[in-house]
C-alpha positions in Angstrom: 106.0 107.7 143.9 104.2 105.5 141.4 104.5 108.1 138.6 108.2 108.4 139.4 108.6 104.6 139.1 106.8 104.5 135.8 109.0 107.4 134.4 112.1 105.6 135.5 111.0 102.4 133.9 110.3 104.2 130.6 113.7 105.8 130.7 115.4 102.4 131.2 113.3 100.8 128.5 113.4 103.4 125.8 116.9 104.9 126.2 117.4 108.1 124.2 113.8 108.5 123.1 112.2 111.9 123.9 109.4 111.8 126.6 106.7 112.3 124.0 107.9 109.4 121.9 108.6 107.1 124.8 104.9 107.1 125.6 104.0 106.0 122.1 104.6 102.3 122.5 102.5 99.1 122.1 103.0 95.6 123.2 102.1 92.6 121.0 102.2 88.8 121.4 103.7 86.7 118.6 104.1 83.0 118.3 107.6 83.0 119.7 108.2 86.2 121.6 106.3 89.1 123.1 107.4 92.4 121.4 107.3 96.1 122.0 106.7 98.4 119.1 107.9 102.0 119.8 107.8 105.1 117.7 111.3 106.4 116.7 110.1 109.3 114.5 106.9 110.7 113.2 105.7 113.4 110.8 107.0 111.7 107.6 104.8 111.9 104.6 104.5 108.5 103.0 108.0 107.3 103.9 109.1 104.7 101.4 112.7 103.5 101.9 115.2 103.5 104.8 119.0 102.9 105.0 121.3 103.1 108.0 124.3 105.3 107.9 127.6 104.2 109.5 126.9 106.3 112.6 123.4 104.6 113.0 121.4 107.6 111.8 118.9 106.8 109.1 118.4 108.1 105.6 114.7 108.0 104.8 112.8 108.8 101.6 109.4 110.4 101.5 107.4 109.6 98.4 106.4 113.3 97.7 110.1 113.9 96.9 112.0 114.5 100.1 115.1 112.8 101.5 115.9 113.3 105.2 118.4 112.1 107.9 116.8 111.0 111.1 118.9 110.8 114.3 118.6 108.5 117.3 116.2 110.9 119.0 113.8 110.9 116.0 114.7 114.4 114.9 114.2 114.9 111.2 116.7 116.9 109.3 115.6 119.6 106.8 115.1 118.0 103.3 118.4 117.2 101.7 119.0 119.4 98.7 120.0 118.4 95.1 117.4 115.7 94.3 116.6 114.9 90.7 113.4 115.9 88.9 110.7 113.6 90.4 107.2 112.9 89.2 104.7 112.7 92.1 101.3 111.2 91.3 99.5 108.0 92.2 102.1 105.6 93.4 104.9 107.6 91.9 107.5 109.7 93.7 110.8 109.2 95.5 111.1 105.5 96.2 114.0 103.5 97.6 117.4 104.4 99.0 120.6 102.4 99.3 124.2 103.1 100.4 127.2 102.2 98.2 129.0 99.2 99.8 132.0 101.5 100.2 129.9 104.4 101.6 132.3 105.0 104.5 135.0 105.9 102.0 133.0 107.5 99.1 129.7 108.7 100.6 127.8 107.5 97.5 124.0 107.1 97.8 121.6 105.5 95.3 118.0 106.6 94.9 115.2 105.0 92.8 112.4 107.4 91.8 109.7 108.1 89.2 111.6 110.5 86.9 109.6 113.2 85.2 110.4 112.7 81.5 108.3 115.6 80.3 104.9 115.8 78.5 103.2 113.9 81.3 105.4 110.9 80.9 107.6 109.3 83.5 109.6 106.1 84.2 111.5 104.5 87.1 115.1 105.7 87.2 118.0 105.3 89.5 120.4 108.2 90.5 123.8 108.1 92.2 125.2 111.0 94.1 127.6 111.9 96.9 126.1 112.9 100.2 127.9 116.1 101.3 130.1 116.0 104.4 127.5 118.0 106.3 124.6 115.7 105.1 122.6 118.6 103.7 123.0 118.1 100.0 123.6 115.6 97.2 126.6 116.4 95.0 127.6 115.3 91.5 124.3 113.5 90.9 124.0 111.3 87.8 121.2 109.2 86.4 122.7 105.7 86.0 119.6 103.8 84.8 116.3 104.7 83.1 113.5 102.3 82.6 112.3 102.3 79.0 109.8 102.9 77.6 108.1 105.5 79.8 104.4 106.0 80.4 101.8 108.5 81.4 100.2 106.2 84.0 100.6 106.6 87.8 101.1 103.0 88.9 103.5 100.0 89.3 107.0 101.6 89.5 108.7 98.9 91.6 111.3 99.4 93.0 113.9 98.2 95.5 117.6 98.6 95.3 119.9 95.7 96.4 123.7 95.4 96.0 125.0 91.9 95.3 128.2 90.6 96.8 130.3 91.7 93.8 129.1 95.3 94.3 126.7 95.3 91.3 123.1 96.6 91.8 119.8 94.9 91.4 116.8 97.1 90.6 113.3 95.7 90.7 110.9 97.3 88.2 107.1 97.3 87.9 105.0 96.5 84.8 103.5 100.0 84.8 100.1 98.4 84.8 100.5 97.4 81.2 98.8 94.0 80.5 99.8 93.8 76.9 102.4 91.2 77.8 105.2 93.8 78.0 106.6 92.0 81.0 107.3 89.1 78.6 109.1 91.3 76.1 112.9 91.3 76.6 113.3 94.3 74.3 112.1 96.6 77.2 112.5 97.1 80.9 108.8 96.7 81.8 108.1 94.1 84.5 111.8 93.1 84.8 114.6 92.9 87.3 117.7 94.6 86.0 121.3 94.2 87.1 123.8 97.0 86.5 127.3 98.1 87.4 127.5 100.7 90.2 128.2 103.5 87.7 125.6 102.2 85.2 125.6 99.8 82.3 124.8 96.0 82.3 126.5 93.9 84.9 129.0 91.4 83.3 127.1 88.3 84.5 123.8 89.2 82.8 122.1 86.6 80.6 121.2 88.7 77.5 124.4 90.6 76.9 124.8 89.1 73.4 121.2 89.2 72.2 120.2 92.0 69.8 116.5 91.6 70.7 117.0 92.0 74.4 118.0 94.7 76.8 121.4 93.8 78.3 120.5 95.1 81.7 117.8 92.5 82.2 118.4 89.8 84.9 114.9 88.2 84.9 111.5 88.9 83.3 107.8 88.3 83.8 107.3 90.3 86.9 104.3 92.4 88.0 105.3 94.9 90.6 108.2 94.2 92.9 108.5 96.3 96.1 110.4 93.8 98.2 114.0 92.5 97.7 116.9 91.3 99.8 120.0 89.1 99.5 119.9 85.7 101.3 122.5 86.1 104.1 124.0 82.6 103.4 123.7 82.0 99.7 123.9 85.6 98.5 121.0 85.0 96.1 118.4 87.7 95.5 115.0 87.0 96.9 112.0 89.1 96.0 108.3 89.6 96.8 106.0 91.1 94.3 102.4 92.3 94.2 99.8 90.1 92.5 96.4 91.5 91.5 93.5 90.1 93.5 95.6 87.3 95.0 98.9 86.0 93.7 101.5 88.0 95.7 104.7 86.0 95.1 107.9 85.1 96.8 110.6 84.3 94.2 114.3 83.6 94.0 114.9 85.2 90.5 117.5 83.3 88.5 119.2 85.0 85.6 117.4 84.7 82.3 114.3 83.0 83.8 110.7 84.0 83.2 108.4 84.4 86.2 105.2 84.3 84.2 103.4 87.6 84.5 100.8 88.1 83.0 100.5 84.7 81.4 100.3 82.8 84.7 99.2 84.0 88.1 97.6 82.7 91.3 95.4 85.7 91.4 92.5 87.2 89.3 92.0 90.6 87.7 90.5 93.3 89.9 87.2 92.8 88.0 87.2 89.2 89.1 88.0 87.9 85.6 90.6 85.2 85.0 94.2 86.4 84.3 96.2 84.8 81.5 96.3 81.0 81.0 96.1 79.7 84.6 98.6 79.1 87.3 101.2 76.9 85.5 102.8 76.7 82.0 105.9 75.0 80.8 109.0 77.3 80.7 107.6 79.7 83.3 108.8 79.6 86.9 106.6 78.8 89.9 106.8 81.0 93.0 108.5 79.8 96.2 105.4 81.0 98.1 102.3 83.0 97.3 99.4 84.7 99.1 95.7 84.5 98.1 94.1 86.8 99.0 96.7 89.5 98.6 98.5 91.2 101.5 100.1 93.9 99.1 103.7 93.2 100.1 106.3 96.0 100.4 109.7 95.8 102.0 111.5 92.7 103.3 114.5 91.7 105.4 116.2 88.4 106.3 116.5 88.4 110.1 120.1 87.6 111.2 120.4 89.4 114.5 120.7 88.3 118.1 117.7 90.2 119.6 115.2 87.7 118.3 117.0 84.4 118.2 113.8 82.5 117.5 113.4 84.5 114.3 116.9 84.0 113.0 116.7 82.9 109.3 113.1 84.2 108.9 112.0 86.6 106.2 110.1 89.6 107.5 107.7 91.1 104.9 105.7 94.3 105.2 102.1 94.5 104.0 100.1 97.5 102.8 96.5 96.4 102.4 97.2 93.5 104.9 98.4 96.0 107.5 100.8 93.5 109.1 104.3 92.0 109.1 104.5 88.5 107.7 107.2 86.3 109.2 108.2 83.5 106.9 110.1 80.4 108.2 112.4 79.0 105.6 114.3 75.8 105.0 116.8 76.2 102.1 114.8 77.5 99.2 111.4 76.7 100.7 109.0 78.7 102.8 107.8 76.3 105.5 105.4 78.4 107.6 104.0 81.9 108.0 103.2 84.0 111.0 101.2 87.2 110.7 102.2 89.8 113.2 101.2 93.3 114.3 97.7 93.2 112.8 96.4 95.1 115.8 98.7 98.0 114.9 96.5 98.8 112.0 99.3 100.4 109.9 100.3 100.0 106.2 103.9 98.7 106.4 106.0 100.1 103.6 109.5 99.0 104.5 111.2 96.5 106.8 114.9 96.7 107.8 117.1 95.0 110.4 119.0 97.7 112.2 122.7 97.6 113.2 121.4 97.0 116.8 119.6 93.8 115.8 116.1 95.4 116.3 113.6 95.5 113.5 112.6 98.9 111.9 109.4 99.6 110.1 108.1 102.4 107.9 104.4 103.2 108.0 102.8 104.4 104.8 100.6 107.4 105.6 100.5 111.1 105.4 101.6 111.0 109.0 104.1 108.2 108.6 106.3 106.9 111.4 109.5 105.0 111.9 108.8 102.1 114.3 111.3 99.9 116.2 110.3 96.4 117.2 112.2 94.9 120.2 111.7 92.1 122.6 109.5 92.9 125.6 111.9 91.4 128.0 
């Protein structure tokens, strides 16, 4: 009888989850609410980005170069066919995924990835394609943006994809581990945020459209490696979180044409322990809204706006790789007022954070046996 009661309780709590997955749950206390973290899907290799389809299934990227659909029961589709040529090495591979704002009508999908440019060189690129009606292939794929120049190195690709309220696309780009002040050079895309039209080309509101010495796609410069980005739900402004080196992970609200300092200023030090740049402040360079020292290695973020965690409404949820946690940031206007570190006992590298259509929080774990997790209130 006791076993029957437990089984019934699991069924009521976890809904459509299969019996095997329903047992894979953990309970955690946070400052404001007790939560349950349950496994929705497993057997994903280094999942990187997640987007919810209109029918609540999920599109998930795997860094080795696979794109899959995951249904409500956690079943993984076969890899979707028709992906571009992807370089997979180090931190490189298939990265973020985003749906066109009019996906329900046009079925357009956007992917960021490390594009193999030949001769061992690669750069972050963004492709647009139509997801076939049966969901098995990408059709009419076009590369709408290429980061230039390209490099042979394996690190710091960015990149998150975020549509603004006008339907233009922000792309966050890494500095490709190049410390020769290339993130300060407006003549390239290294260490920049770019802002493009949905079919490619500079967005009409960009700050450098009429400068011959600058790339017209640039929105802001002086960034290191941005793997977190989201629009503020009230203001519509882009917020980002980027990796520092040893310390100096930053929350920023990138404004057009402004310079965020890397590698001239930083709140971190080099991996060798040596000082970076000229210190923490310099005239003409922007200060972060918030920073971490030591680093948590942030990746993925979402503003929480749902009704399942009312005490979190307005918070920013940030995943952490080396920190193996979710950071919840309280905000007041353009300020971060407090931080809570959650799910440290989980012991997982958190690659992406998304609010689902159901108001629950979804997480991707970065490992060779990666999972999709769902966080929900315990009550």
